[in-house]
N, C-alpha and C positions, 0 to 999 in steps of 0.2 A: 181318489183311490186311498185305502186304508191298508196299513200294514196288519198283519197277523202274526201274533207271538204266541209262544209257549209259555206255561206258567215260570219255568225258569229264566227265560228272556225277559219276561215282565219284573220279576224280582230283580234282576240286574239293573233295569232301567230304575227302578225304586231306589235301588241301594246306591247308584251313582248320583241320583237327585240329592240323597241324604248326606251321603259320605263326601262326595267330592264337591258338590256345590253349596252344601251347608243347609239345605232346606229343612227345617224341622220336621221330624215324623209326625208329630201331633198335628202341625199345620194342614199335611197332606189328609191326615184322617179326618180332620173336621170338615174339610172340603169334601170329601168322600161320604161322609155321614149326612151331610146337607143335601147331597144329591139323593140319596136313599130315603130321606125323610120326605123330600119334596114329592117322589114317586108314590110314596106310600100314601101321603095326603091326597093325591090324585085318584089313586084306587078307593080310597074311603069315600071319596066325593061329597065329603061334609056330613056323612050319615054318622050316628052315634055307633059307637062300638069300641072294644077294647082290643089292644094290641099285645101281642107277645113277641119279645125279641129274644130268639133261640140262639145263643152264642157261644161258641168254642172259645178255648183259653188263649188263642193267638190274637194277631191284630186283625183278622177278619173278624173275630169276635168283638174286638175293642170297637171297630167300626159300627157294628150292630148296636153296641151299648149306647156310642156316641148318638147314632140316629134315634135311638128309644128316648134319650134325655130330650133331644129336640122336638120329638112329638110331644112328651110329657110338658115340656114348657109351653107348647102351643094348645094346651088344655085337653090333651087326648089320654085316656087311661092305658097305662103301659106297665107290663110286667116283663122282668128280666129273667130268663130260665138259662141257667148253666148245667153243664154235665156234672160238675162237683165244685162247688164255691172254694173248697179248700185244696183244689188240685193246683198245679205249679202254672202260673200264669205269665204271659210276656208282661214286660215293663209297662208299655202303653195300656194293656187290659187292665192291669192294677191301677194305674191313673183314672181311666175312664170310670172303673167301678165305684172307686172312691168318691168322684163328681157324683155318680148316680146315688149313691147311698147318703151323701149329704143332703141330697135333695128329697130323700126318703121315697126314692122309687123302689118299690118292691123288687127284691132280687132272690130268687129262688134256686137250690140246687134240686135236680131232676127228681131225686128220690123222696124229696120232701114236698113235692109239687103235685096238687090236687087239681087235675085239668077239668076244666068245663069246657068252654068254647069260646071262639074269639072271633073277631071280624077280618084281623089280618095278622099274619107271621111275618116278620122279618127273619130271613134264612140267613143267619151268620155263623153257621156251625162249622163249616169248612170253606176254604177258599181255593186259591188256585194251586196251592202247594201239595193238595191230597196226590198220593202215589200208591196208596194201598186201599183195599175194599174197607167200606165203614163195618165196624164190628162193636159189640157190647152196647154201652151206653149211647154212643154216637149213632149206631144203627136204630136204636129204640126211639131217640130224639128225632131224627129223619122220618122215621115212622109216624111218630105224633104229629110232626107239621104235615104229612101227606094226608095223614087222618082228618085232621081240622079242614083241609081243603075238600076232600072226599065225602066226608059226612056232614060237614056244616057250612061249606060253599065259603070258606075263608079265602081271601086273597093272600097271595104269597109274593113278597119282594125279595128276590135273591141279592146278596151282597156279593159282587164281583162275578160268581158264578154258583149255579144250584149246588147245594152240597151233595156229593157223591158223584159229580160227573169230573171225568179228568180233563184238565185244561190243555192237555197235549194231543189226545186223541178223541175226545167227546164220548168216551166209553163210560158206560155206568159201572160204578166202583162198588159193586154188591146191591146197593139200592141207593136211588136218587130222589131228590125233591123235585116236583113239577112246579116251577114258577110261572107266575103270570107275567111278572116284569124281572129281568135282572139288569141291575145297574153295575156295569163294569167300569173301570178305572185305566183310563190312559190310552190303552189300544184294545182292539178286540183279540180275544183269545183264539186259539185253533179250535178248542174244544167247544166253541160256541157257534162255529159254523159248520163243523163236520158233525153228522148224525151218529149217534142219537141225541148227543149233547144239545145241538141246535133246538130240536124240538122240546127239550126240557127247560130251555131259558125263557121259552115264551117271548114276549115282546123284547127285545134288547136295546138297552140305551147306552151310549158311550159316555162316560163323565170327563171332561178335562178337570183333572184336580190341581195341576200346577206340575207335572213332571218336566224336566228340563230333556227336550227332544234328543233323541241320538244324532250322532254325526251321520251324515248322510251314507257314507261307504258302509257303515256298520247297520243302517236301516235297511240297506238295499238287500242284504243277506236274508231277510225274513219274507216268508210267504205273504202274498197280498191278494186284497180283493177290490172289486171295482164298486163304485157308487153311481148314482145318476150323473152327478157331475162329470163323468168321464165320457158320456155321450159325446160331448164336444169334440172328441177325438174322431168321430165318424167324418171322412172327408166330405167337404160340400161339393155339390155340383156346379160347374162353371158354367157362366151365361153363354160363353163361345165353347160349345162341345157337341159332340154327336154319339150315336149308340156305340160306337167303336171305343170311345174314350173311357166308359165304364166296364171294360172287361168283356171277353168273350169265354163264357162258362160252358164247359163240356160236361154234360152230366151223363155218365156211363153207368145206367141202373135199369132193372126191371126184366126179369124173365117173362116168359108168356103168362105167367099167372101174378105177377108183382108190378103191374103198371102205376099202381099208386106210389110205390116208392120212388120211380122217376118223376112222378108228377108233384109229389111234395117237395123234393129237393130243388126242382126247376122252379117252382112257383115262390118258393122261399128265396132263392137266388135274386129273381125278380124283384120280390117285395123288398129286398134289401138294397136293391139299385144298380144291379148288373145291367149292362145295355144289351147284350145279346146272350141267350141260352139256346144250346143245343142239345137235344136229348139223343144219345144213341142206345137203342134198345131192342128188344126183340119184335119182330114184325108184326106179332099177333096184338101188340099195343098200340099199334099205329091209330087206329079210330078212337079209342078212348082218350088218348093222349091229344089229338088234333081236337076233340070235343071238349076236354077239361082244361087244356092251356092252348089255345090256337097261337099265342105269341112265341112259342117256341118251336124253333127248327127241329126237325126230325131227321135223323140217320138210322135206318132200321137194318137188322142182319136176320138171316135165317140160321137157327142155330144148328139144325141138321146139316145144312150146305157148308157151315163154317167148320164142323168137323171133317166133312166129306173132302173140301178145299181149303185146308190150314193156311197156306200160303196166301191165296186170294183173300181170306179173312184178315189175316195179318196185315196186309196191303190197305185194306180199309180201316182197320184200327188205327194205323199210322197217319192215313189220310186224314181222318179226324182229329188225332192228337196234335198235328200240325198247325190247325185251325185255331187251337184253344190257347187261351192265357192262363186259364185255371182249370183243373179236372176234378170232379169227384167221381170217385172210382168204388162201386161196390154194392150200394144199397138194392137187394131184391135180385140180384144176377144170378143166384144159385152157386152151387160148387160142382158142378158138372164139368166134363171136359171142355166145352166150349167157354166156360166162364175162366178156366184155368187159363186157357190160351190168351183170353181177353186181358186179363190181368197181368199176365207174364209179358204180353206185347206191350202195354202201356207203360209198366215200369222199365222196360229195356229201352223204349224209345223216347219218352216224354221227359222234358227238362223243365216243364213248368211247374209250379206248385201242385201236388196231387193230395186230395183229401180221401183217404182209404178208410171205407167204412165196412161194417157189416160183413159179407160174404168175401169182400177183398182181404180182409183180416183172416177171416177163417181158413181160406185159401193159403195165406202166408203161414198160417200155422200148420195146415195139413202137408203142405210142400216147403220146408223148411229154405230150401234155395232160393225162394222169393225173397226173403229177407235180406239176401246180399244185394239186393237193389235198393234198400233203404236208405236215402241220403237226406240231406237238411231240406230238401224241397218237400218233403212227405209229411203230413199231418196224419196221424193215427187217430182214430175216434172209436176205440172199442168201449162196449159196456162190460160188466164185471166177467160176465161169461166168456166172451170173445177174448179179453184178456187173459183169463185163465188158460185157454186153450193156445194162446199165442206164447205165454211164458213159462208154461207147466206148473202154475201153483193153482191151490184151490181157491175157489171164489172167496171163502171165509178169510184165508190168508190175506189176499188183496184187500177185502173190506177192512181189514183191522190196520192195513197201512196204506192207504190210498196215495198219500204224497209220496211216500218211499217207492212205491210201486211205480207209480207216473215218472218220477224222476230216474228210477233205474232204467226204464224202457227209453226215455229220451237220451240219457247217457250211453247206453249200450249200443243204440243204432243211430243216433245224430239225428233224431226226428224231433218234432213237436207232438207230445202225446195228450191227448184229452181223454183221460179216463172218466167214463160216464157213471154217474151215480146220483142219488138225490143231492148231494153236494159235489158237482163235477169237479174235478182237479185238472189243471192244464199244466204240464212241465215243459218249458222250452228248452232249447238245446243250448240257450246262454246260462242255464241254471235257474232261471226264474220258474216260480210256482204260483199259480193263482188258484185259490179256492172259490167256487162260485156261490154268491150268496142270494141269487135270485131264483125264481122258480115256484111251481105250484104243483100239488098232487094230480091236478087235472091233466099233467103232461104225461102221466103213466099210460099211455095210449100207442098203440102201434102207429108208426110213421113220424113220431115226434124227433127220433134220432135223423131221420132223411131231412127234415126242416133243418135241423141243426147243420148239417153239412151244407146245405144252400145258404144258410146265413154266413158261414165261413167264407164260402166261395164268393158270395156277393161282396163282402167287405174287400177280399184280396182284389177283386174286380175293380173296385173304388179306388185302389192303390195301397191298402195296408199292407205292412209286412205280416208273414205268416203267422208267427208266434202271436202278435198283438191281434191279428184277425180272429185267430183261435180263442184265446182267452176271453177278448171283448165280445166275440160272438156268441160263446156260452153264455155270457150275462145277458146279451140282447134277448136271446133265447129264452131264457128264462123269465125275463120281464114280459115278453110276449105271452108266455104262459099265464103269467099273473093277470095280464089284460084279459085274455081269453077266459080265464075263470070269471072274472067280474062281469064280462058280456054274457057268456053261457052257461055258467054254473059249473062247480068242480067236478061233477060226475059227466059233463056233457060235451066236453071239448074234443072236437076232431082234428086230425092234423092238418088239414086244410084250413080250417079257422083258425088254428094256432098260427100257420103262415101268415094268415092274412092280417093278424094282429100286429105283425113286424112293423108296419108301418106306423102304426100309433106310438111305438116306442120310440123308433129313430128318428121320427120328426119331432120328437118332443124338444130336442135341444137345438135342432138344425135353423 
């Protein structure tokens, strides 16, 4: 697991290492620059070509100058390009430029520079401290870097974060540089895992340059992200066990035209390790589900009869919920009266973990009294449009503050909130926040969310606590998407194939 920090939090870590523990700033800078220089050499791959180091006036620029000097000393042709050589510079930048000039490395002001082309650009224009859109000469320099990439195929190594990307939110601040590789220092920044910043970073590498680690309690306040090493948290199967040992999962999903939703969620629960899965669905889905997933138990209902005899229907629902250890509620059930009664009965009667998805969330948005049943056993899994209906905000407002919105929902209702986006955010009722780093564009297909519900349910069935099952389930779901892309191609992955790749992921560390 890695912590995710904002630019302000990272600066505090930097300052603490220098001021409290006495580690010289230039020592940290030299180690940072070495990491950048090594990545630049890898991108150049031994081919001839010149390098531009485009450096701002602060310490990010000083990192870039130091990296340029290291490349120069290894025999690579280097030029250093500044917004204005006569501008006010940080003390470290003055020191690094002095060394470069003694070595007779060419240093240019932007207005005096005659651009040609280069093989690689070190983007050290702006780092994690950017708080406003790039303007003036800085915007022009960012455009120059991007032009080298777009017109001449130059590679770009970003120092800490691509210039123009907010380290807090990942937003583009007017204009931003598209990096091939970003070398960040100490900890991953929030803006590097949230979109669109994540895409602008290219391949992200984290360099340990010698920061003193934070105290444990301080570190716990940060958002987090999983890595593959965390797959060891998946509970192992015991030699002495039976199907009931690994959870009874009730998937309440699928109206008469949505059998797929039930199939995908149930299949994913089984692939994740659940021992028993029962599907409660509209009677019209019986045949297709028996053919697609004969391993699942079926409990079917007649929607028209459910409306005609609501008390009998409620009794049927209660009978099913009493059987379950975990419930998936909502994929493809619709928002008609039958679905409303179904959701209301489950929320009234069940005390096991409930993963509410899709139409169950839409119904809670339409009928606010259903929110009164939200308790700590609930996991909400809305995508942005469903979330907008639930909380009364616009999709754009939510997109601009995924972490804040997920945390607000979790805090308001005492639930675990899985706010689904390209970088899904999971907020636990204990205040923890996870931002997902796995996934693939291949997952932008109908049914992917149903698969996620099944993964989370399966992990709870194996014995994981709800918040951890939700956050780790999102990560596993994304890894399965990456595996499916590799197997079937980015355009061609189907939800059932995504579910079938889960085993490839979870068995990697077992």
